[in-house]
Phi, psi and omega in degrees: 000332175294317171309312176304314177290333173293317179309305195280330172302316181295321179294313185284331172304334177287349184260115181297316176302314176302317178296322182294318182293326178287326179289332193251355191230157166292160179305321184292324179289321178294338170297328183275350180265219182281344189309311190289317171308317185291320179299311179295325178297314182288343176287306184302313180299315184300313181310311181293321179292323174299319179298314180303317190289316174314306181290348173263336182268312188298323178275000180243099180308314184297318191281327179295311175301327170296316190288319187289331175290318181298317185291319167301317175292325173307305183298323184298319191289338188265343180275343182275000000 
């Protein structure tokens, strides 16, 4: 869940209006502005992006194997 929150955070951070509201308001006030809507938009966009990536990887064994290798290398770096 933490990784998902980071993904959504990064997407919302791209929105200048939401970031201004966060910077200039208490949480309760920011929740009344665009922040909540932008977070919902980010959740939907993330879902679409993940579905697109999934549909590229799973039917193509070569792409899937390359992806698995990238994940392995990323994990190897943090395991040392």
